[in-house]
C-alpha positions in Angstrom: 60.6 40.2 -54.5 57.8 40.4 -51.8 56.4 36.8 -50.2 52.8 36.1 -51.6 50.5 36.2 -48.6 47.8 33.9 -50.1 46.0 33.0 -53.4 42.8 34.3 -51.7 42.7 37.9 -50.3 40.4 40.9 -50.3 40.0 42.8 -53.2 41.7 45.9 -51.7 44.5 43.9 -50.4 47.6 43.5 -52.4 48.4 39.9 -51.9 52.5 40.2 -51.1 54.1 40.3 -48.0 56.1 43.7 -47.5 59.4 44.0 -45.7 60.8 46.8 -44.2 63.1 47.1 -46.8 60.4 46.6 -49.8 59.3 49.4 -52.3 56.4 51.4 -51.4 55.3 53.6 -54.4 53.2 55.8 -52.4 52.5 59.5 -52.0 49.9 61.6 -50.0 49.9 65.4 -49.7 47.5 68.0 -50.4 48.0 67.9 -54.3 46.7 65.1 -54.1 42.7 65.0 -56.0 41.8 62.7 -53.3 43.1 64.8 -50.4 41.2 63.7 -47.3 38.7 61.2 -49.2 40.2 58.6 -46.5 38.9 60.5 -43.7 34.9 60.0 -44.7 32.7 56.9 -43.8 35.2 55.1 -42.5 35.8 52.8 -39.0 38.8 54.0 -37.5 39.6 52.0 -34.1 41.4 53.7 -31.5 44.3 52.5 -29.3 44.4 53.5 -26.0 47.8 55.4 -26.8 45.4 57.2 -29.6 43.1 58.4 -26.9 45.7 59.4 -24.9 47.2 61.8 -27.5 44.4 63.2 -28.9 42.1 64.1 -25.5 45.7 65.9 -24.6 46.1 67.9 -28.0 42.6 68.9 -27.5 43.0 70.2 -23.8 39.9 67.8 -22.4 39.9 64.9 -20.0 39.4 61.5 -21.3 35.9 61.0 -20.2 35.0 64.1 -22.2 36.8 62.8 -25.2 35.4 59.8 -25.2 31.8 60.9 -24.7 32.0 63.3 -27.4 34.2 61.7 -30.4 34.0 58.0 -29.7 31.6 55.3 -30.0 32.0 51.8 -28.2 31.6 48.7 -30.3 32.3 45.1 -29.8 34.5 42.3 -31.8 32.2 39.9 -33.3 32.1 37.4 -30.2 30.8 40.6 -28.4 33.9 40.0 -25.8 36.1 43.0 -26.3 35.0 46.5 -26.4 36.3 48.4 -29.4 36.5 52.4 -29.8 36.2 54.0 -32.8 36.5 57.3 -33.8 32.8 59.0 -34.2 32.2 60.5 -37.4 29.7 63.3 -38.1 26.3 62.2 -38.7 25.6 64.8 -41.5 28.5 63.9 -43.8 30.2 61.3 -42.1 33.5 62.6 -42.0 36.3 62.7 -39.0 35.4 65.3 -36.9 39.1 66.8 -37.0 39.5 67.0 -41.5 39.2 70.4 -42.6 39.8 71.7 -46.1 43.4 72.0 -45.4 43.8 68.5 -44.1 44.1 67.1 -40.5 43.2 69.7 -37.5 44.9 67.3 -35.5 47.6 66.1 -37.7 50.6 65.8 -35.0 48.6 63.6 -32.8 46.3 61.6 -35.4 45.6 58.0 -34.6 48.0 55.0 -35.9 45.5 53.6 -38.4 45.9 57.2 -39.9 49.5 57.0 -40.0 49.7 53.4 -41.3 47.3 54.1 -44.2 48.1 52.5 -46.9 49.8 49.8 -44.9 48.1 47.2 -43.1 50.3 44.9 -40.4 49.5 41.6 -39.9 50.9 39.9 -36.6 50.9 36.0 -35.5 48.2 34.9 -33.0 51.3 33.4 -30.9 54.7 35.1 -31.8 57.5 32.8 -32.0 61.3 33.2 -33.7 60.2 31.3 -36.9 57.1 33.3 -37.4 57.3 37.1 -37.8 54.6 39.6 -38.4 54.6 41.8 -42.1 53.5 44.6 -43.8 50.7 44.5 -46.9 49.7 47.1 -48.7 45.6 48.4 -49.0 44.5 49.7 -52.3 41.0 51.6 -51.9 39.1 53.4 -55.2 38.8 56.6 -53.1 42.8 56.8 -52.9 44.8 58.0 -56.0 48.4 58.0 -54.1 49.5 54.9 -55.6 52.5 55.4 -58.0 53.1 58.7 -56.9 56.4 58.6 -55.0 59.1 56.4 -54.4 59.7 55.2 -50.6 60.5 51.9 -48.6 58.0 50.6 -46.0 60.8 51.7 -43.5 60.9 55.4 -45.2 57.0 55.8 -44.6 56.8 54.3 -41.2 59.8 57.0 -40.3 57.9 59.7 -41.9 54.8 59.0 -40.2 56.2 58.7 -36.8 55.3 54.9 -36.3 58.3 53.8 -33.9 56.9 55.8 -30.7 53.2 54.6 -31.4 54.4 51.1 -31.3 56.9 51.6 -28.5 53.7 52.8 -26.5 51.5 50.0 -27.7 53.7 46.9 -26.7 52.4 46.8 -23.4 48.6 47.2 -24.6 49.6 44.3 -27.3 51.1 42.1 -24.3 47.8 42.5 -22.8 45.8 41.3 -25.9 48.0 38.1 -26.4 46.7 36.5 -23.4 44.9 33.4 -24.1 41.7 34.3 -22.5 40.8 36.4 -25.3 40.7 33.1 -27.4 38.4 31.2 -25.2 34.9 31.7 -25.2 34.3 32.8 -21.5 32.6 36.0 -21.2 34.2 39.3 -19.6 32.1 39.4 -16.2 30.7 43.2 -16.4 32.7 44.6 -13.8 36.1 43.4 -15.3 34.8 44.8 -18.6 34.1 48.4 -17.1 37.8 48.0 -15.4 39.6 47.3 -18.7 37.3 50.1 -20.8 38.5 52.6 -17.8 42.2 51.5 -17.5 42.5 51.2 -21.4 41.1 54.6 -22.5 39.5 56.7 -20.0 43.1 57.7 -18.2 41.8 60.7 -16.3 39.5 58.4 -14.6 41.9 55.8 -13.9 44.2 58.3 -12.5 41.2 59.3 -10.0 41.0 55.6 -9.2 44.5 55.1 -8.3 44.7 58.5 -6.1 41.5 58.8 -4.4 40.6 55.1 -3.5 42.8 52.7 -1.1 44.7 51.2 -4.2 47.9 52.8 -3.2 47.4 51.0 0.4 47.1 47.6 -1.3 49.8 47.8 -4.1 53.5 48.1 -3.4 54.5 50.9 -5.7 57.9 52.8 -5.6 57.3 56.4 -4.2 59.1 57.6 -7.3 56.7 55.9 -9.8 53.6 57.2 -7.3 55.0 60.7 -8.2 55.5 60.0 -12.1 51.7 58.7 -12.0 50.5 62.0 -10.6 51.2 63.8 -14.0 52.9 61.4 -16.4 50.5 59.8 -18.9 52.2 57.4 -20.8 53.7 56.0 -17.5 50.2 56.0 -16.1 49.1 54.0 -19.4 51.9 51.7 -19.0 51.1 51.1 -15.3 47.5 50.3 -16.3 48.1 47.9 -18.6 50.6 46.1 -15.6 47.2 46.5 -13.6 44.9 45.2 -16.0 47.1 41.9 -16.5 47.1 41.3 -12.8 43.6 41.9 -11.9 42.1 40.5 -15.2 44.2 37.5 -15.4 46.3 37.3 -12.4 49.8 37.7 -13.7 52.5 38.5 -11.6 52.8 42.2 -13.1 51.8 43.7 -9.4 52.6 42.8 -5.6 50.1 43.4 -2.9 51.2 44.7 0.2 52.0 42.1 2.9 49.5 43.5 5.3 46.9 43.8 2.6 47.9 40.1 1.1 47.4 39.2 4.9 43.8 40.7 5.1 43.0 38.9 2.0 43.9 35.8 3.1 41.9 36.0 6.3 38.6 37.0 4.2 39.5 33.8 1.9 39.5 31.7 5.2 36.6 33.0 6.5 34.6 32.5 3.7 36.1 29.1 3.0 34.9 28.4 6.6 31.8 29.7 6.3 31.0 27.2 3.1 32.1 24.4 4.9 30.0 25.0 8.0 27.2 25.9 5.7 26.9 29.4 7.1 
């Protein structure tokens, strides 16, 4: 028997925690009379890996994808930018949905794959507190009661494992205590965050067309992988953000670069002390 989440939950949320082996009586295919109804008038938040997959499937670079197919929003505290899939202005439908279904189905976003499941994760993971799944019920969706699966079966069929594996580094970035403070993210760091998370082709140019590689110790084999491997570049971008935004020891400055930086700090401190 699934455990109850809470007595008060939104009307569209089933109030029970679901584990991997709990039943999920749901079906979604072109035989349903509600087919593609969930692709209209909805806010679909894109993860960095979603953007990577979709821009590559379309054969365009990340900057073009962001400009053409997304809108940038913010969380309630206006601290964290969120990338949303842009709906068609005429009918508010996803730009990739057709009468036959999703034209990017093999590369559809994590949120589309998960539906009608939601996932809750503790803010501060620990051995005694685990994440859980819950079920969403919307009036436009008539797939409930149309199948016989477990949560585990559904996640496997939707190819969630690879998305969660690639999303783990982004999740580590988002678990930093900074996001729970009231301190704003400076504009320069905000731009850095957007580039490294979502504009991956521009981030690659930043790595290879600036002094970046002169400043950091990076194994030559990894440098070569970063030239062509988008997944490796995304993992690297998350490490760089944890270093540059929060000072985590995910990267190492070259010895001579650290010495130059140290001399600059010393000169600045001396100038401040002498009032010059």
